[in-house]
Phi, psi and omega in degrees: 000139181287155173277153180304316181300330178288320179292319177300315179301322180293318178290318183282350170295321175278316189229074181299142187296338180293349177276354182290153178292158186298333182276351191278170178218050179285158178119200183276119182263314176228156178105167180243140184304331185274357182289144178280140183251120182277326179194158180235147176243128185254137185205172174268310182242155177251122178227174177301321182294327176294317179296318178298323178293321176299316178298316183292327182268357180078019179272130177251020172216130173247128177247118181238164174270314180270130176297144173287326184239124172253304180275159180296143175256131179256344180223153175234087180231171179280022186291317182241162180296329179296312181294319180297318181295317179296316180302315183293319179297318179292319181301324183258016173055047180256122175283146178235125178229142185231137167236112188243258181294337174292329177280335175289331195268004187241157169296132184091000179268204188302309186291321177298320180298314177300313181302320177294322176297325179279353177077029182283139176253167177054046182289142170206164180295137176294321177224114176289149186264153170294138183294336178055049185248158168233156177254131174258129176235129179216172185231123192229135174300142193304322183292346185248009187296318183293321179295317180291319177302313181299321181295311183286330176291321178296334182274355176118000179276163172086013179264122173230108182059236180266022180238149173231180182056034182274131176199170174227140180220149179214140182281148179197195181230125176269138181236130179198157176232112177295130180266181179300131181095349178284155177234075190290146175291320173227154180093177182231153180301138176067015177237132181292130184248135175244111188242126173299122183227165174244130172280120183245126179239140174204172178245160180202152172300141184300326183284353175261005186304314184296315182291325179290315179296321176299318179294321178298312182297320180294323184271341185281139185282341187285150175294318177243116183265123177272129177205156176233147176240125181240131173291149180237146182252015182300145168265151181258130174273351185258356180222157181171181180246139178068172179220145171232139182200187186235139171287150180300326178223149178299144182235150173297143185300309184297318181297319181290324175297319175296325178294318176300313180302322178290314180302313184272354180049045183270147177291336180202131179255108176277135180205161174275173185294143174300153185252004180075025179238160169283150179253127172225318180268123187237130173247150183205159173206119177295148178080227182257102189232025184297334182294346181263003183302315183297330178287323177297321179293317179296332181274003177065033172289145175275341180212146176233124187251121175194177182248170171069028174288136175273164184308307184290338179290337177295330176298335183291349173298326171051039179057025179251341188201155172265130169265129176236118185244094178282342182123154180296302181303316186300323181280347181247005185295339184276002181300323180300327179292325177294312178302315182300315180296320177300313185290318181294326179291322184268331183226075190297334185256017184266140180282121179222139184234140167266134185302149173264000181266133171270106186271006178298117181287348182263128181243158182234139175272000000 
């Protein structure tokens, strides 16, 4: 049986948690990384019925797209469905893991999957994301450079796109004088020391800064470790929100709206009025993506597909684009297929189930 940490590693290879939005709560909610996993249950939302289904199927891991907990919890009582669900999962030793906005933001994630279902070509992110990186610079005695590099890379530094262990180093000389009370690794108290050192530079996600610095300090031989942290303004070509692409051939507006309704299996497709144009350039964002409408318009998309549009937001189409809103759940329902593909590729003999419960709270007459 695989360990929980091995399954998490496989998911985070595609969608590392540092890519999640600041409001999000992706990652491991319950469970310990070293626990053995007998089976997994895949779902969009976590409810009491989902936990009951996990118990019935013998699954001790639930993998969801939406986090069960967003805000901090101060009490664990049966008062709310969130607390009841957590209590039941913990009581039955069921781990809960979530990949949410981090799975939205990557190639091969939610939006790419939708774009592929629609047959879009020439796909790219509708809005590229800020890389949200910082640069770490430190100074290491030459004999310890490999040990320090290994420690900070293991803590999450040095990843750039599809590369890891990325760094730059240059030789130099460190100068310092240990004062009274110091316990220097090299040199003597009250004597100026000139030590051959390597200036080591690397990048890391800003939210991993604390863990990487702790790893640096632990691996570094000096009593006082000199390091600098610089913010970076780089944009990432490998992450972003939404997708824009092109249909192989222009399509009639009404026909394409029917196609959207069929693809998403929605009970009702809300949309703005057709504009009397053919549709070829399509923009989309799974879940709640109304904030990207203006970017879709600037990109000259003929239609924008997303969920959770409010009444007045439909006016923002302003006869420049068609808004098509299949629903929040409907645009994210394919997430379980992404999880399934990851697990089957990495653990081919592992028992995995897709929930039989439709957790969409919105119903249609």
